[in-house]
N, C-alpha and C positions, 0 to 999 in steps of 0.2 A: 246218610244217603237213605231216599225216602224212598219208602216200602210199597211201590208201584203197583199198579196189578200187571203184565206183558202183553203188549199188542199180540195178536199175531198175525202176521204179515202176509199175505198173498194165501188166503185161507177159501178152498172151499167147501160145502158139506155137501158129504156124505153119507147113505141112509145105511146105517152100521145093521145090526139083529137088535133092531128097537129102538133104536137111538140113534139120532146122526150125529157125524164122527166128521171133526175140523179135521181139511186135507191140506197139505204145504205144499202147494203148483211149484211148476218152473217158474224164471219168470227170460221169459223170452224176446226181445227185438220189445223193449218199455213197457211188458204186460205180461198177468198172471196168461198160463199155458198150459193145461190142461196134457198135454203132450194124449202118443198115441199106447202106450205101455198099459197094460190091467197091473201090474206090477207095481209092491207097495209096500212100507214097511212100518213098525211103533216108530214113536216120538214115546218118548218114559217123559216124567218128571219122576227124575230119582231119588226127590225127596218123599213123595207120594208112592214109589210102589206100583204106580198104573201108567197105564197105558194114556196120552191128553192128545193124541194127534197122531194120521198118519201120513207121513212123505213119499211121493208118487216117485216109483223108478227109474227112471228113464231108458228108452231104449234106443239101441244107435240111429234112428230117422230119428230121436228125436236130440240128438246131439249133432248130427248132423244140421237139425232144422234150426239151432242157435249159433252152431260156428256158422253153417250162411248167412244166418244178419250180420254177427262179428263182420265178417270178408265186407258185404253188403255197406258197413258200416266204416268199415275202413279208411280207404280212400279220403272221403268227405274230414274226417275227424285228424286225417294227418294231414293233410293241407289247413285245416284247423290252426291259428295264429298260435303262438307259442304265448303269448299274452292273455287270450282269450281261455286257452287247458289252465292258465294256471288260475285265472277267473274261479271257474267250473272247481280248480282245488282249491281253493280261501271260500268259496260259501260254503262246499261239502264240509271242509273244517270248522265253521263255526256252525252249520247245523249238529253236528256228530255233536261237540264238546258239548250248545244246549241241549243234549240232548239224548245224555247217555245213562242217564238214569232210566229212562225207558230202553232201551238198547240193556242196561244189567241184569232188569229186570228180565229180559226173555232170556239172556245166560245160566240165569239162576234158574231157571224153568226149566231148560232143558238137558242143562251141564248140571246145575247141581249145585255148582259152588258158591259160597257163600257172597252177598252182597257186593262186598269191601274187597271181594278178592278180583268177582267182576266186572270194580270198576279199575280198579287197578287194569286186569288188561285194556280195556277200554283206553288208558291212559299210556300206556307202553305204545298200541296200536295209531292215537293221534300224534305221537310223535312222527311215526312217516309217513302222516299225511302233510304234518308242517313240512318235512324233507322234501315231499312233494314237491309244494308249495314252492320250494329253490330251486326247484328243476332248472332256469338255468343257467344257473351256474354250473353244472353240472354237468351239461349237457355240451360244451362249445367246442368247438373242434382250434384249430394248430393253423396258425397260415406263417406261408414263409417265401418272401420276396423274393424275386432275381435268381432262383438256386443257377439257372442257367439263363443266359443275356435275355432279356425278354418275358423269360419264366419263373410263372408262380406257383407253385405248391402249396394246399391247402385241402385238409379234413373238415367231412360235417358226420356228425352222426343219426341218424336216423332209426325209427322203429324197424321194427323185427315181421311186423304183420298183424295177424289172431294170435293170441297163446290163450294154454289152459292153465289155470290153476289147483291144482287138488290139496285141497287143506284138512286138517284131521281134527275129530272132537273135543282135543284137550284143551282149544283157545279158538272155539269160535267167529270170536271177532278180529284177534291178534294178529292169529294169520295169515288170515286173508287182507289184510292191513299193512302188511311186510310185502305185500305183492300187488294188487290190483293200481293202488295208487299211482306206485312210480310207473307200470305201465302203460294206464293211463293219459300220465303226467306226458309219458313222451310220446305216444301219438300210436299207439299201439291198441286192439281191440280187447277183448276179455273175453272167454266161457272161462266161469266158477265153479268146480264140481263140489260142494262142502260137504264134510260128513253128513253119512244120512240119520245119523244119531242127534244130532244136532242141528239139525236146517235151516231152525227159522234169523238165525243172525245174517245169514248169509243174502237175504233176497230182500232184508231190512235197511241192509247197508247197499245194495240196488237200488230201493226205493228212493233212500235217499242222495248218492247221485245223482240218480235223473231229476230230481225236486232242485238241487244245486245246478242245473241244466244240460247235464250231461245227454245228450243226443241218446234215443234212443238205439241198441244193438252195439254201442260199446259196454256196455256191458251184460251180459247176460250168465243167470244161470242153474244150474241142471242140476238132477238131484239122484243122487242112483248109487249104486255099488258097482262093482266088479263088472257089468256090461259096459258103463255109463264110463267108467276108467279109460280098460281097455278101448273104446272107440275115441278118447281125449286122444292117444298114443299112437292111433294107428289110421287119425286122418293126417289124410294131406295138406290140408292146408290152415294147420297148425301147423307154425313154428317154435315153438318152445312149448317147450315142461315146467313147471315151480312146483311143489311135490315137501311137505313135511308130514312125516310119520314115522314106521317104525321100519330098523335094517332091512328085512327082508323086504317090503314092499319099495325100501328107496333101491334095494338091490335090482327090484322088476323094471320100474320103472328105468330107473335108466339102461338101465339094456334094451329096454323093450323100445323106449322112447326116440333115443341114439340111435339102432337098427335102422328107426322109418326117418332119420336125419332129421331129427330133432336135436336144439340146446335144450339144457335139463339144470338144472340144478336143483337136487336131493338131497334132501335134509333128511336121518337116519337115526333113531335108538341112540342110548346114553348107558352107563353104566358111573355119573357124574361122581368122584371120590372126595374126600376131604381130610386136608391131612393135618394132625391138629400135634404141633412140640411141645412139649414137655415148657417153655418159656412160655407159652399161649397167655392171651390172660382167655380162662378157663367160660369164666362166666361168661364171656363174647362169644366163647367160640359157641357152646351152649347152647345160648339164646343164637344162634345162626344153624346149628344143624336141626333147633325146632323148627325155626319156621324155615329152611330149606326141606326140611323133609315132608313136613306136612300139610305143607299152604298146599291149594291146591288138591287137597284128596293126595300129597305127592303124580298125581296124572300129571306132568308134565315134563319135559325133555331134561331140565335142565334141573329138575329135585336135586339134591344132597341124597341119594341111596346109602351109598357104604363109607363112614366114618374109620379113617387112619387112625388108629390113639396110639401114643405109644404108651409102652407099658407103665412109665413109672406114675402114669397121669389119667391113668385109661379108666382104673374102679373109680376117680373121684369124676373126672369129665365123664361115667355113666352117669354116678349119682345124682350128677346133678341138671342130667340132661332127661328123665324119671321124672326127678320131683320140676321141672316146668309141664312134664307131660301134662303132671294129673292134673294141671289147672285147664289146658285145653276144656273148650265145651264144642263138643260133639251133635249138628243134626238141622236142619232143615236152614236153608242158606238164610230165608225172608226174618230169619229170627234175630238175630247176632249172633251168630252162633260161630267159632274160630273156623271150624272147617266142616264140609259138607257130606253127602256122599259119593259116592263113585256111579258111574255115569249105565250101569247098565248088573242086573244079577248078576248073570254070569261072572261078569268080568269081579268082582266082589267074588263069588265062590274061589275064581282064579287065585286071586289075590293071599285070600285065605288060606286054600291050599300050601303056599309057602310055610305058611308055619307049620303044618304038620313035616313038614323036610328040614327044617330048621334043628326043630328036634330030636330028630331020625340022623342025623347029621351031628346032634354033640353040641351042636348050640346051646346058649341059656336064652330063650322066652323072660327077655325082664317085665315087659309089659307088654299082652295081649289082648289087641286088640275086638277081635271077634266074634266078643259079645257084650260091644260098646253099653253104656248108660246116654239117652239119646233126648232129645230137647226135639221129636218130632215125630211126622210119621210109624209105630214098629214096621209097617208092611217097607221101607225104606230101602236104599239098598245100601245099608251102613257098617263100616269096618271102619274099627277107633284107629289115633294111631298106635302104635306097634315099635317098641323095641328088642333088638335081638344082638347080644351078646356074645362075642365066643364063636364069631363066623368063622368057620378053616374056610379056604380061597378054595377050594374044591367040591364046595355047595351051593345047587343049580341058586342057592339065597341072593350067595356071593355071586354068580357070573351072570344070573341071567335080570333086563328088566324088568322089576315088578312093576312097573307101572302104578307104586298103590302106598300109601302110608304105611310103608316099614320100612325103621332103618336100620339100618346094619351094621356093628360097631366091628372091627375084623383090629386085633391089637399087633402091633407092632413092634420092633426092636429101635429104631431109633430112623431116623431122614433117607436114609439109601433102600431102606428096606422095604418104606415106605416109595418112595419115590420107582422103585423100581414095579413095583403092583402097579402102582397108576400104569406103566410104561406100556406094560406085559397086557391090561387090557385090550381087546377087537376095539373099542370103543375109542374115540377122542373127542366127545364133544366137550363138555368142562368142567373144571378143579377149582380148587380152593387150596390155599393152604391158610393157616394158624398160625401166629408168630410174630414176635417181638423184637425176630434176629433181622435186621436186614439185610444180612449177608445172605441170610437163608434162603430170602424172599426171594433178591435176586437169583440166586442160583439155583431156584426150584423153576422159576419163569421163564429161565435160557433153556434147561435139563428136560422140564416134562414135555412130553409130547401130547399136546392139547391143543385142541383150539381155543379155545378162550379160557382162562385163566382170573381166579378170584387172589387177592390176598390182604387179607382178613374181610373177605365179602364172599358171602358164599352162592351166589346166586349170578357173576361174575356177565349176563347179557351186555353185550355192550349198548349204551346208547344210538338210536335211529341214524346218526353221519359216519358211525364204524361201523362196518358190515359182523352178520351175525354166521355161525356156520362151527364146524369142528374139523379133526382129521381124521385120518383110516378108516372103521366100518360108523362111523356117524354122518361120511359126504360123501355123496357119488357125483362128480363132476367136481370143476374146481371155481366152481362160482358157490356165492356166500348168498347170502340175502341181505336186504334191503343196501344203506347205505352207500358208496361210492361204487362196490361191486352192482348192484341192482343195478342203477344207471347201467352201468357197462352191458348187464345182459341182458339188458331189452330194448340196448339200441344195436348198430350197428353202423362199423367207418367204414366214409367211403373217400378216397381219399383222389380231389381233382388234380390233374397236371394242364395248365392253361396258358396260352399263348396268342395274345391279339396282335397280329401281325400287321405291320406297316407296307407300305408299296415297294419296298425295296427289299426283301425279307426273300431272295435269293431265287434258285432256282429247283429242281429233282435232284436228289438224293437218295441210293434205295441201301446206304450204309446202316451198318447199329449205329445208332440215335447217342452221341456222342455230347458233355457237358462239354461247355466254350465261353 
């Protein structure tokens, strides 16, 4: 991938102390908008450890402005033909595929993930755009002719209206792409609130949609913190909320939005386990643990953070993982490294603090990533890949979603012991089993209480035409993301009972309608 300089969309220049500072604006009704609030927040380059721009924080009034723009655009977009909506999505897909390098550079600049990882994020988002192009086949109604004499019943699927999307920092392109293409293709209008930590990708995508022919007001972007989130949750015109983030916030989103009469899909946190049985290919399992544990610096809800290794192979497995970790290169994402920095200094320090907890709880810190050799600026928010063995299940290192490059190994007696640990977790997002025993794999996929299961696959994120979502405290509401469930979420079914009268229809009858 070419290492191009990132474009910074929708920026204005504000005069700071002695120097002009770029500021990321909102995108409302097809234009950059400064808004009414004087609040803003820093956007860092995590690889340099410096503030590179500011992002405006929306006021409640700013969110209302965006919602009203979406509401004005809704009737026209709802009534736009399926063919024309589909044409916009096809054009957007073409533009995004052709300019993915530009977006990847923005992701690396603001999130810190390496360019190859950013490219992978965009590729998975493109899958959902392609699914959105297939919208007509997923939103067809049904028709029953002559259910009673001369009466037909049929159903249609119609958009819900103005929808809100709240996306996290770890996938600033992919997660918005999980939601807004399906919402827009089905005729809804959108207000997107991206993470304030890396906001530019969302505006870049909105501008690209405009270039693809999307009318103004159909996709709006507002930035900010809890003020903006609460404004969306409470706004009476917003009909639904889509969210990805931590479990405590997902619980808050779900309870608040549903109390305000909205449909909600709120995807929460995870503590994903990988069970390694004695008959597994340990080289394959070690590769998978490293890839799944340290990709995107562990800042992803589908990362493997806890490996359950059966005692008889645990020593060999840990040695293989440690040997592979020694080859990883941590550094600036534009320099061909394997793993980049964490998103902020505060988050890096929080992740590093878990190693003190591990030591005090009696775990064995096999690889300590707190002082890594890095190919990058020394002021970056660096945390190298970390391996902790013999982690007690009572330790916070095992229980908490650390959201960083820390791979924990818990030793178990066998399959049943490992299954019990997974099923007793409060989370149920993703899990994996590594084995060459087909019977054990089939038993695992039936008995494990997790929403997404990998068999010799460490990160079982479904392809776009199957839906994404976990169980237990990893999903609030029953609406998963993308796939057929995504189309269901952004549409509402209407049933129509029809009779075309002829001159011999009879007379008045006040009795309860009967089938005849």
